[in-house]
C-alpha positions in Angstrom: 71.5 91.5 90.7 70.6 93.7 87.8 69.9 90.7 85.6 67.7 89.2 88.3 65.7 92.4 88.5 65.3 92.5 84.7 64.3 88.9 84.6 61.9 88.7 87.5 60.8 92.4 87.9 57.5 91.9 86.2 56.4 88.8 88.0 57.5 90.2 91.3 55.6 93.4 90.7 52.5 91.4 89.7 52.8 89.3 92.9 53.1 92.4 95.1 50.1 94.0 93.4 48.1 90.8 93.9 48.9 90.7 97.6 48.0 94.4 97.9 44.7 93.7 96.1 43.9 90.8 98.4 44.6 92.9 101.5 42.3 95.6 100.2 39.6 93.0 99.4 39.8 91.5 102.9 39.6 95.0 104.6 36.5 95.8 102.5 35.0 92.4 103.3 35.2 93.0 107.0 33.9 96.6 106.7 37.2 98.3 107.4 38.2 101.5 105.7 41.0 101.3 103.2 42.0 104.9 103.4 44.9 104.4 105.8 46.2 101.6 103.5 45.9 103.8 100.4 47.7 106.7 102.1 50.5 104.3 103.3 50.9 102.9 99.8 51.1 106.4 98.2 53.6 107.5 100.8 55.8 104.4 100.2 55.6 104.9 96.4 56.4 108.6 96.5 59.3 108.1 98.8 60.5 104.7 97.7 60.5 105.1 93.9 62.8 108.2 93.8 65.0 106.7 96.5 65.4 103.5 94.5 66.1 105.4 91.2 68.7 107.6 93.0 70.4 104.9 95.1 70.4 101.8 92.9 73.1 103.0 90.3 75.4 104.0 93.2 74.9 100.7 94.9 75.5 98.5 91.9 78.5 100.5 90.5 79.9 100.9 94.0 79.8 97.1 94.3 81.8 96.9 91.1 84.4 99.2 92.6 84.8 97.2 95.8 85.0 93.9 93.9 87.5 95.2 91.4 89.8 96.7 94.0 89.6 93.6 96.2 89.2 90.6 93.9 89.6 91.8 90.3 88.4 89.6 87.4 89.8 86.3 88.7 93.5 87.1 88.9 93.6 89.2 92.1 93.0 92.8 93.0 93.2 95.5 90.3 94.8 98.7 91.6 93.1 102.1 91.0 94.0 103.6 87.6 95.0 100.3 86.1 93.2 98.3 83.4 93.3 94.5 83.5 92.8 92.4 80.3 91.2 89.0 81.0 93.3 86.5 79.0 90.7 83.7 78.7 88.3 83.1 75.8 85.6 81.8 78.1 82.5 83.7 78.8 82.9 85.6 82.1 79.3 84.5 82.9 80.7 81.0 83.4 83.4 82.0 85.8 82.8 81.7 89.5 82.4 85.2 91.0 82.9 87.0 87.8 82.0 90.6 87.5 81.4 90.5 83.8 78.5 88.3 82.8 77.5 88.7 79.1 76.8 85.2 77.8 79.3 85.4 74.9 82.7 83.9 74.3 84.0 85.8 71.3 85.3 88.8 73.3 88.2 89.5 75.6 87.3 91.8 78.4 89.1 94.7 80.1 88.2 96.5 83.2 89.3 98.8 86.0 88.4 101.7 88.3 89.7 105.2 87.6 90.2 108.0 90.1 91.0 111.5 88.8 91.3 113.3 92.1 95.0 113.6 91.8 95.0 114.7 88.1 94.1 113.4 84.6 94.9 110.0 83.3 96.0 109.2 79.8 94.4 106.3 78.1 96.6 104.7 75.4 95.1 102.6 72.7 97.3 100.7 70.2 96.6 100.4 66.5 93.8 97.8 66.4 94.1 97.5 62.6 90.4 97.5 62.0 89.6 95.1 64.8 86.4 95.8 66.8 87.0 97.0 70.3 85.1 99.3 72.7 85.9 100.9 76.0 83.1 102.5 77.9 83.3 104.9 80.9 80.5 104.8 83.5 79.6 107.5 85.9 79.0 105.8 89.3 76.7 108.5 90.5 74.1 107.7 87.9 75.1 104.4 86.4 75.2 106.0 82.9 77.9 105.5 80.3 79.1 109.0 79.4 81.9 108.2 76.9 83.2 105.5 74.6 86.5 104.9 72.9 86.4 102.2 70.2 85.9 101.3 66.6 82.4 102.8 66.2 83.2 106.1 68.0 86.9 106.9 67.6 88.2 104.4 65.0 90.8 101.7 65.3 94.0 103.8 64.9 96.4 104.2 67.8 95.6 107.1 70.0 95.9 108.8 73.4 93.0 110.2 75.3 93.2 112.4 78.4 90.6 111.6 81.0 89.9 114.7 83.1 87.7 115.3 86.1 85.3 118.2 86.7 86.9 121.6 86.8 90.3 120.6 85.3 91.9 123.7 83.6 95.2 122.3 82.3 96.3 122.2 78.6 96.3 119.1 76.5 99.5 117.8 74.9 99.5 117.9 71.1 97.8 115.0 69.4 95.7 114.0 72.5 91.9 114.2 72.7 90.1 115.0 75.9 87.4 113.0 77.6 85.7 115.1 80.3 84.3 112.9 83.2 81.3 114.2 85.2 82.9 112.9 88.4 86.4 112.1 89.6 85.6 108.4 89.9 84.5 106.2 87.0 84.3 102.6 86.0 85.9 101.4 82.7 84.8 98.3 80.9 86.2 97.2 77.6 85.8 94.5 75.0 88.1 93.3 72.2 86.7 90.9 69.6 88.4 87.6 68.7 87.8 85.9 65.4 88.6 82.3 66.4 90.7 80.4 68.9 93.9 81.0 66.9 93.2 84.7 67.1 93.3 84.8 70.9 97.1 85.6 71.4 96.9 88.5 68.9 93.7 89.9 70.5 95.1 89.5 74.0 98.3 91.2 73.1 96.3 94.2 71.9 94.0 94.2 74.9 97.0 94.4 77.2 98.3 97.5 75.5 95.1 99.4 76.4 96.5 101.1 79.5 96.4 104.2 81.7 99.2 106.5 82.9 99.2 109.8 84.7 99.3 112.9 82.5 102.8 114.4 82.7 102.3 118.2 83.2 105.1 120.5 81.9 
């Protein structure tokens, strides 16, 4: 749906404006006042635009949550606080019902829904040995990505990252970095690059090692 809005947003907006202009023209032609129409348009704009801006991220990311928990990425439901690595080298955009549509076939994909209400989760990343990878975390209340783990942000060495919800006051184990989430629910989407077809097993083996586990408190 987001891609459709981006693709057809301008022509749809132009069509709506043309229809509105035609209605205004017809009302003027028959001698009717256009003041009620203008007032209605202003009211719809003032109320509708903020409502759309506020609700749309929640609707789209919420749709991801329901689809992940019920259908996954083609191999069945993905439980909460689990990350699933897609094994195929195909572009998810060609897969029927896929959640990940990017139009590229040189990446393996990872995804899952994280819930921090019952405590922090530890994200483990293996040594990627210089390989490009990225894992982004999205706030479902705004649709904004608030943190990244990957080659460009944290490097490719092995590491453990503690994902914490708002207000968490515990202590971090030695050697672990903290990622503070703005809400207790978040969407995780990751990518691991593959060099060629022969590289798929190695890349998939690494992708499967990017996993979550509850933080063990002393």
